[in-house]
C-alpha positions as CSV (number, residue, x, y, z in Angstrom):
1,M,80.8,77.0,144.6
2,P,79.7,79.3,141.8
3,T,78.8,77.9,138.6
4,A,80.0,79.1,135.3
5,R,77.4,80.3,133.0
6,P,78.1,80.4,129.2
7,F,78.4,84.1,127.8
8,V,75.5,84.9,125.5
9,L,74.3,88.0,124.0
10,P,70.8,89.2,125.3
11,I,69.5,89.6,121.8
12,D,70.3,87.6,118.7
13,P,70.3,89.9,115.6
14,W,69.2,87.0,113.4
15,P,67.7,84.2,115.5
16,Q,66.6,82.4,112.2
17,A,69.6,82.9,110.1
18,S,71.9,79.9,109.1
19,L,75.5,79.8,109.1
20,G,75.8,80.4,105.5
21,E,73.5,83.5,105.8
22,R,75.6,84.9,108.6
23,T,78.8,84.2,106.6
24,A,77.5,86.1,103.6
25,V,76.5,89.1,105.5
26,G,79.8,89.3,107.2
27,S,81.7,88.8,103.9
28,V,79.5,91.6,102.4
29,L,80.2,94.0,105.4
30,I,84.0,93.2,105.2
31,L,84.1,94.0,101.3
32,L,82.1,97.3,102.0
33,L,84.8,98.1,104.6
34,A,87.6,97.1,102.4
35,L,86.5,99.3,99.5
36,P,87.0,102.6,101.1
37,C,90.5,101.4,102.5
38,L,91.6,100.3,99.0
39,A,90.3,103.6,97.4
40,A,92.3,105.6,100.0
41,A,95.4,103.4,99.5
42,L,95.3,103.9,95.7
43,A,94.7,107.6,96.1
44,L,97.9,107.8,98.1
45,A,99.8,105.8,95.8
46,V,98.8,107.9,92.8
47,G,99.8,111.0,94.8
48,A,103.1,109.8,95.6
49,I,103.6,108.7,92.1
50,L,102.7,112.2,90.8
51,A,104.7,113.9,93.5
52,Q,107.8,111.7,92.5
53,H,107.2,112.6,88.8
54,A,107.0,116.4,89.6
55,A,110.3,116.3,91.6
56,R,112.2,114.3,88.9
57,S,110.7,116.7,86.1
58,Y,112.0,119.7,88.1
59,D,115.4,118.1,88.7
60,L,115.6,117.3,85.0
61,G,114.4,120.8,84.1
62,T,117.0,122.3,86.4
63,R,119.9,120.3,85.1
64,L,118.8,120.9,81.4
65,R,118.7,124.7,82.3
66,A,122.2,124.6,83.7
67,C,123.4,122.7,80.8
68,I,122.0,125.3,78.4
69,D,123.5,128.3,80.4
70,R,127.0,126.6,80.3
71,N,126.9,126.3,76.5
72,V,125.5,129.5,75.6
73,P,127.3,132.8,76.0
74,A,125.8,135.3,78.2
75,G,125.5,138.0,75.2
76,R,123.7,135.6,73.0
77,R,121.0,134.3,75.3
78,G,117.7,134.7,73.2
79,A,119.5,135.7,70.1
80,G,118.6,132.7,68.1
81,P,120.9,130.0,66.7
82,R,124.5,130.5,66.2
83,P,125.6,131.1,62.6
84,V,127.5,128.2,61.1
85,R,130.9,129.2,60.0
86,L,132.4,127.4,57.1
87,P,136.2,127.0,56.8
């Protein structure tokens, strides 16, 4: 009957390290991995905000231009303000 041997790595990278030291090294490695992920997420969020702002600004400019075109007669475009007629 075969006996089960415990699985152990052949080489322990820190044979003298305590549990606290191993935990500290692991947390530092996790933070070093998390920083680029957070930076990428922040860059994507800023890009999405800028794209949304540009789209809204373009839509607002288009609506404003259409409103101006509806209110200004075609022959007076660029001729300056309308003269005020007093009764």
